[in-house]
C-alpha positions, 0 to 999 in steps of 0.5 A: 335928643331930637326933642332937646335939639328942637327946644334949643333951636327955638331958644337960639332962634328967639334969642339970636335969630339963628336958624340954620347954624344950629341945625348944622351943629345938630347934624354934626352931633348926630353923625358923631353919635352914630360914628361913636356907636359903631366904633364902640362896638369895634372896640370890643373886637380890637381891644379885648382887654376892655372886657376885663377892665373894671372901675375900682375905687374911683376918685371923684372930685365934685364941686361948683366951677372955680372951687379948686376942682381943677387944681386938686384933680391935676395934683392927684393925677400928677402924683400917681393917684390915678388918671383923668379924662383928657377932653378929646377922649371924652368927646371921642371915647372910642379907642378905635376912633382915637387911633385915627384921630390922634394924628390930626389932634392939632387940627381938631384943636383949632376948631375945638370949642375949648379955644374960647375958654379963658386961660386966666385960671387954667389952660384948657385944651383937647389933650388936657385933663378936664371935667367929664360932664361934656361927655353927656352933652356930646353923647345925649345932647343933655346934662348940665352943660346943656342948661348952662350954655344953651337952655339958659337962653330959653324963655321957658325955664327948663331947670326941672329937666335936670332935677333927678326927682323929676327926670332921673338919667342917672343909670344912663349917664353912669353907664356911659361914664363907665364905658368912657373910663374903662377905655381911658384906663386901657389906653393910658395903662392905668388902674384907677380913674380920677374924674371931675364931675360938676353935675354929680352934686345933684345925685351923689347918693345914686352914684354911690349906689352904683359905685359903692367903693368910690371916694368922693371929694367935694370941694367947697369955696365961698360963693362970693368967689365961685359965683362971679368966677363961674359966671365969668367962665361961661360968659367968657366962652360965650363972649368969644363965640357970640359976643356976649357982652355986646348983646342987649342988657335984657338978654344978658340979664336973662341968661345970667339969671338962669345960669345963677339959678342953675349954679345955686341948685347944684350947691343947694342940692348937695347941702340937702342930700348931705344933711339928710344922708348919714351914709353919704357923710361917711363916703364924702370928704369935704375939702374947703378951698381955704384949706387947699390954699393955706393948710395943704400940708395937713389936708393932703395926708387926710385925703391920702388916707381917705382915698386909700393911698400910701403916703410915701416920703416922695409924696410927703415932700411934694405935698410940703413943696406944694403947700409952700407955693399955695400959701405964697399964691396971690390971685390977680382975679377980681370979679365985680358982682354988679357986672352980673346984677348981683350983690353980696347980701343976695348971695349970702342970703341965697347960699345961707344953708351952704355957709351954715353946713360948710364954711361956718362950721 
């Protein structure tokens, strides 16, 4: 952790001349790390049911940002497929800690980084169901969020730090998510987790080794939509925090180039693993964004069967109603590729294997 903090401090100092503020944030993270560690031990005393709770047949939604992961996760949660991770329970996973923090959640909401998240696509809050990836950032100061928001500023390219073939943190990360999920199941009085993990696209086979009964849903959408939308998501947060679009063009272009590479790596790694792993093909269901929007009433029964849930009359009616809404939905979001220094030709070329595997089949 300290090594990665040093790297990030150097990157922020070079990019923004920030020296003291990052140190203060690092100290807060280290203190939080210690408090969480102590409280997690206390959980085993105050919540003995944790010892019996098992992670059974988890539903894991994987896909690049803006590919429909949030819609799919929330639909499954709202219709009784399982429970997801509320952001505050990911950041403060100890049940003992949550007992004391719950009364002051409104105050924590005011100082939460989630307040910088653009709400055009979906509202983000500490109590909302969100991706589980920030758990690795706050526990180990590591993971995809670290490279996406911080290391992309560095002059040195640290993309290889997150290549599982070079630096494998799977066991550490999967064990931590297991601890978080067990506590969520106990606190929410549920038996099945419905998680959303962007970064899992880099190492699905390893995840299936540890969770052989997992049901993985991979959401796929045209990169011409996900790339600029994903870049808008991150730069929107950074604009609220640092005034991103007021920075010199050279700094913006450097950051966007690194982030584009990271998002591209997420996709290409999945394509490579899927093509080379017949066993993974049996355990991963690809869910295209277009089907979620125009063919939801035939797509969902397939998902219901895949995850092993009963298709009740009530669920069938909800699916039909949702399908009608999806077909009638018209997005108001327009993204300018030129704003990010990209072209349609470049994206189609860079993502050609993805188009061949998923969108052109």
